[in-house]
N, C-alpha and C positions, 0 to 999 in steps of 0.2 A: 769672738767666734767660741762656741760652744765646742766639746772634743767628744770623741767617740769611743766605745770602749773595742776590742777585737770582739768577733764573733764566738772565739772560743777562750774570753779571760774566764771563764769559768770551769773548765774542761778540766778535770783531774786525770794526769798521767796515770796510762795503761794498770790495773794490777792491782790497784788502792781499793780498801773496802772501806774499813772502819779510819778516817781522817784524825791523826791527833790536833789537839787544840794547836799547839806550832806548826804545823804544816800547813794545815789551814789558813792562820795569821801569815804564814809565809806567804802562801798562794796569794793571798787576797795584797801582800805589800808589792810585789811583782808585776802582779796584773793589773790593776787597778788605776786610772787616772783620771786626770782633771776632767769635769764635762762642764763647767760651766764658763758661760764669757768674762770678759773682762771689763772694765769700765774704770774712769777716773772720777772719783769723790774728793769732797773738801774734808779735811781734817777735821771736822765736828760731823762728819758720817761715815768716819773711817774706824772706830772702833770695834773690835770684834771680827773686823774684816781680814781675810786672806792676801797676803800682796801677790799679786800676778807677776811680777819681776824685781830683779837686784834692785836696789834705790840707792844714790850717793849723794854725798853732800853737796849742795849747790853753792855754800861758801864753809868756810871753815868753820869752827867752833871751840873757844871762842876767835871770833876773826882777828884780834888783836891782843897784844900779852895785857895783862891786866891784874891788879891788885885783890889779894884772898883775903886783907884785912884793912882795916881801919888803921893807918900809922903813919911813916914818912920813907920814901921812897930818892932814892940815892944811884949813884955808880960803885959796886962794891970795891973796884981796882983802887980808887982813887978814898976811898971813904977812909975817914978817921972818928974816933971816939965821941969828938965836939967837931962842929958842922955850921954853916952859914944856912941857915934857913931861908930861901928866897919866898917873894910875895907871893902871895896868889897857894892856888892849891887842886886837886885835880880829882874830878867826883865822878860819881855812873853817870854817865848822859853829857857831862860835860867835862872834857878833856884839857887840859893843862896848856896855855897857848905858851909855846915856845920852847925852848931845849934847857934844860938844867945842868948847868955849867959842872963839870968835874969837881970834887969837891966839896958840894952844895948840895943840899936837900930839899924836898919839897912833900908837906903836905898833902897825904893821897887818901883817899876813902876806897872801902870797898867796893869794889868791882868796876873803879875805874880805868881809864887805857892807863899804859905804862907812858909818861911822855919822855921824850927823844932826851937819852942824857940819864934817863933810870932800868934798871936790871934786876935792884936788891928792894925789900922793904922790912923795913922795923916796925913792931909790934909798938901802938901808942903803950903799951901798958910799959915797955920798955924804955922811954923814952924820959927826959926834963924838956921843957923848954924856959930859957931866960933870954925876954926879948928878942931877939934873931937868931940866938945863937941854942940847936938842939945838942943835946948831950945824952948818948945811949949808954944803960948801963955795962951793952957788950956788945961787939960789932957782929951780925949775923952773919951765916954763910951765904955765898954769891947766889942770887935766885931764890933767895928767903920771901915766903910768904907771896910769892908771885904767882901766874896760870901763864902757860906759853901760851901761843897765837897756836888754834890749832890742835891743840891739848887733848881735847874731845875727841874731834874727829878733822881729819885733815880737808880741802877742799877737794871734790871727786873720788873721794874715797868712800866704798860700798860700807851704807851704817846697817842698812836690813837687806835679809835676802826675801827671795821668792818665795812663798808658801809658809811665812811667819802672820801669825795669827797676833793683830795691830791691836796692843795693851795699852793702857792712859801711858806708859814710859815710854812708849816705843813713838807715840804723839809728842811726845815733848821735845822726842830725839828729832823728829823731822821737820817741827816747827823752830828749834834753836838753826838745823842746817838750811835754814832757808826756803822751807818744801810749806804750801797752804793747801797741800791736799795728797792723794797717793793715788797709785795704781792697781787695783785692785778686782781680784775676783767678783763675779757676781754671787747674791747670797743663795746659796743650795736650797733649790725646792725640793722637801720633801714629804711625799706622799703616804699616807696611812689608811690602809684597808682592813676590815675587818671583813671574815668571811666566816659561814657557817646556817645553817639550820635554826641549830640551837639558840642562836646567839639572839637576843632584844634589847631595844635600848632601853638604857638606863631611864627607871621611875616608869616606864612604861609598864601595865599589866603582861605577868609573865604566868605561865603555867610550870608547875615544879619539874619539867622535865630540861625547860627555857635557862638561860643563865643572862648575866647582865653582862653587855659588851663592857670590860674592862679595859681591854687592851687599847682600844683606841684612844680613850680620854688620856689615858700614861701615856701611850707612846707620842701621842700630839704635845701634849705638856714637855716630854723628855727632849722631843725635838726643837721645841720653842726656845726651852733652858740652856741649850747647845748654841743658838743663835744662831742655828738655820730656820729657812720659810717654811712652817709645818701647812701642809696642805692635806686637809681632811676630804678621805675619795667614800665617805663614808660606810655602811655594810652592805656583803654581797651574800645572796642566799647561795646552797650550792645547786647551782644552776650552771652547766659551762656558760652559757648565751649571756645570762647577770655579769660572771665572772668576767668574760671577756668584754663586754660594755664598762666596765670601771676601771679595768685593766687600760682600757685606750682612753679613756679620759683620763686618766693618770699620768699614762704616756705623752698625753696635750698637757697637763698641768703644770707636771714635776720633772724635776732631774733624775732622781732615783723614789724606788717605791719600795714603803715595807707592808707586805703585809703579814696577818699573825691568823693560824690556822691552815687547814688544807696543804701544808707543806709534804708532808710523807707521800706512802704509795699506796694510802688504803682504797676501800671502795669509792669513800666520797671525800676524797683529797683532789677536790676540785681545781684547786689552783695551780697543784705539781702535773694534774693530768693536761692540762689547757697548757700550759708552759711548756709542756711537753710537746704536745702537739702540733702547738704554730708558735711558740718562742722557742729560745735556748735555750735548754734547763740542765742543770745537773746537781742531784739531790745528794748533798753532803752529808753523809752519816758519820757525824762527829762525835769521837770516842770525848762527849763532857757530859757533867748531871748537875741542876738540869739542863735539857734542849734536846740532844741526839739530829735530828733529821733538819736539816738549813738546808732549803732549794735556793739556789742562786741562779738566774737566768735572768735576759734582753729579752723584754718586749717589745715591738717598735724602736730598738736600738734604747731604750732605756734600760739601765738596771733593775732588777727584782730582787731583795734579800725576803724569801720566803720563811718566818720566824714560826716557831713554835706554837701554839692555840694556848697553853696554860699558862695563864699570868705571868707565872715568876721566869719559866724558862723562856716567855717570850723578852720580858726584862732582862734578864742575866743572857741572856744572848745579843741583846743591841747593845749592852754594855762592851761585851768580850769583844766581839764579831764589829757592830755596825758604827761604833763610835772611831775606830782606828780606822777604817773605810766609807764612812762619811767623811771624816778629815779630810782625805788624799780626794775625791771627789768635787771635795767644795775649793779643792787647789792648795788645801796645807802640805805639810809634812809629814807621814806615817811615823805615828807615835802611839807606843802601848801606854796605859798606867804604872805609874810606880809605887810601890807598896812597901811594907818595912815587916821585919819578922817583928814577934811579940810572943808573950807567952800563951799557948792554950787556955783558956779558963774552963775546957771541957773536955771528955776523954771520948774517942774514934777508935774502932778498926776500920783502915779503910782499905778495898781490893785495889791491888795492880790493875792496870787497864783503861782508868778515866782518869780526866782532869775530874776534878771537883769544886763548884763553888757554894758556899755553904752562907748563908745568910746570916750575917754576923754583926756588933758591936762593941766596942772598946765599956771595960767594966773603970770602977772606980780606982782599980788599982793598975791599969793598963793591962789587961789581959783579953783577951777575944773569948767572946763570949758569943755561943749560939743559939739561934731558935728554935724550939722546941719540935719541932719537926723538918726532916728535910723536903714535904711532900711539894709540888710544884703549884698546887694550885689552890696555897695557903695564902693568900696576897696578904694578910695580918705580919706576917715574917716579914714584909717589904716594909712594913709601918714602922716598924720595929727595931730593926735596923738599919746602921748608918754607915754600911759596906759589906763586903764579903771577903771569907776568907780564902785563899784558894789553896788546894790540896794540888799536890802533883800527880804525873799517871801514875806512877811508882806506888808499890801498896806502904803502908806504913801505919805502925801501931801510934796511936795518938796521946797521951797522961795527960795532965792537968801539969802546965810549967814547958809541955814539947814546944819551942819555936815553929811557930807557923806563920804564914805571910797572910798580912793584911791589908786589903785594899780598898779605901774611901770611896763611896760612888762618886763623891769630886773631882777625885782621881781620875776619872773616866773620861772626862767632858775633853772633848775633842779640842 
């Protein structure tokens, strides 16, 4: 079953005007919940999916104690530097038949189950054979070169928790512990809608006062790159009846909707106006640059994120606010991107009061270079950059060499 968000999930506490970035993120963290249903899929289909429940080991891994090396196995308590070598051997998938007497040893290969009477293995490099006699250069300590049963995971032990996004190595653990599939969340369907009379389809004839729809292909591609199902809701002109029609279609086809443009409170901001009149709208004026207005709403029970119309602002807000929110809506754990401090390769005097994100890339010396302009309509700055420099809410004077926080675009992936 899919979940529903409470009607007041996007409401801000009374008295809040400009919302700091950290407050907005905390609000999303505490009010959002998964909206997708659950299903069981095979391991071949599970990569990139979010676990719907905790998963325990169906059997121990390894199921039996085994050898970590090629060598000779024996009971350490009765071992001597020279021992009798019994006939036969233990190999992976071909266990030794019978028990190894105390004071004797058996040939054993990597991965082979430890025969009865064996608790220690000497590496073959430390041994010499003369007929049926085994001589060791030195006796290893008890348990050497062996893997204990259940050393990796005990039967019934929780090996992966709900909300984890399954990676290739997670699939290996599931398989090793006896699973051929996993309970996962249905793939989140994210609808993308562009709005505005000035928007024209890419490649179509356009007058000088019109702009091509850059946001929709950008956001659809980003959604798909994050592993969600991207749903193209097309473009809606600045007419309430058209916007309503597209939102209704989006609510039927998607679990969450991203719109770009019309999210503020101007005369032509029909998305915000319609959501306010017929939906449950909260316009968050976030103290962030680029960005500011971010409309949060429910339409027919489906969450709507109204992004700014400028491409750079739409992209940055999708990374900063959309990525962690979509992860939770998809059934994942809340997670913010990890960045690190690097020397600035630029100078800037930043005023206090807003969080700022500068398009940036790392130079050859490891310094953060920033794009030549902060204009939120310059899409070339996005293609030039490979991440963002995040400047804190406080004012600061940055000179070359000043430590700044750099976040690569890849770190925002849900």
